C-alpha positions as CSV (number, residue, x, y, z in Angstrom):
1,M,-84.4,-255.5,48.7
2,V,-87.4,-257.3,49.6
3,V,-86.8,-261.1,49.5
4,P,-89.9,-262.8,48.1
5,S,-91.5,-265.2,50.1
6,R,-92.2,-268.7,48.9
7,K,-96.3,-267.5,49.5
8,N,-95.2,-264.5,47.4
9,V,-94.0,-266.8,44.9
10,V,-96.5,-268.8,45.4
11,V,-98.9,-266.3,45.1
12,V,-97.8,-265.2,41.1
13,V,-97.3,-268.5,40.1
14,V,-100.9,-269.1,41.2
15,V,-102.1,-266.0,39.1
16,V,-99.6,-266.4,35.8
17,V,-101.1,-270.3,36.1
18,V,-105.6,-269.1,36.6
19,V,-105.2,-266.1,33.9
20,V,-103.7,-269.0,30.9
21,V,-105.8,-271.0,31.7
22,V,-108.7,-268.6,31.8
23,V,-107.0,-267.5,28.0
24,V,-107.1,-270.8,27.4
25,V,-110.3,-271.4,27.7
26,V,-112.0,-269.0,26.1
27,V,-110.1,-269.4,23.0
28,V,-110.5,-272.6,23.1
29,V,-114.8,-271.5,23.2
30,V,-115.0,-269.2,20.5
31,V,-113.2,-271.4,17.8
32,F,-115.0,-274.4,19.1
33,L,-118.8,-271.7,18.9
34,L,-117.4,-270.1,15.2
35,S,-116.0,-273.9,14.3
36,L,-119.6,-275.1,14.7
37,S,-122.1,-273.9,12.4
38,Y,-118.9,-274.5,9.7
39,L,-118.6,-278.3,10.4
40,E,-122.9,-278.9,10.6
41,D,-122.9,-278.0,7.6
42,Q,-119.5,-280.2,6.1
43,S,-119.6,-283.5,8.4
44,P,-120.6,-285.0,11.8
45,H,-117.4,-287.1,11.7
46,A,-115.8,-283.5,12.3
47,M,-118.6,-282.8,15.0
48,H,-117.5,-285.9,16.7
49,Y,-114.0,-285.4,17.1
50,L,-114.5,-281.6,18.1
51,E,-116.5,-282.8,20.7
52,Q,-113.1,-285.2,21.8
53,A,-111.3,-282.8,21.9
54,V,-113.3,-280.0,23.8
55,V,-113.3,-282.8,26.1
56,V,-110.3,-282.9,26.6
57,V,-109.6,-279.6,27.0
58,V,-111.7,-279.3,30.1
59,A,-110.3,-282.2,31.3
60,V,-106.5,-280.3,30.9
61,V,-108.0,-277.5,32.7
62,V,-109.2,-279.1,35.4
63,V,-106.6,-280.8,36.1
64,V,-104.5,-278.3,36.3
65,V,-107.4,-276.5,38.4
66,V,-106.4,-278.7,41.4
67,V,-102.7,-279.0,41.0
68,V,-102.3,-275.5,41.0
69,V,-104.8,-275.8,44.5
70,V,-103.1,-278.5,46.2
71,V,-99.8,-277.2,45.8
72,V,-100.6,-273.7,46.9
73,V,-102.6,-275.5,49.9
74,V,-99.4,-277.3,50.7
75,V,-97.0,-274.6,50.6
76,V,-99.5,-271.9,52.2
77,V,-99.6,-274.9,55.4
78,T,-96.1,-275.4,55.3
79,E,-94.9,-272.1,55.3
């Protein structure tokens, strides 16, 4: 019976988080590109909101990545 060390657990968590972040980014980019041409025909206001939404999503992704990196560094250093 292999007891998972903290390092192994962290590696798994990091991989999962990275995969989730990548999937979210891809989905957001695809939706953004698809809705771009549609919204340009509809209204300029919608475009403004969409740009704000993309900025927020990018900011959240960056924060998540930074937090994950910090946690990994702390765990690896204290291991």
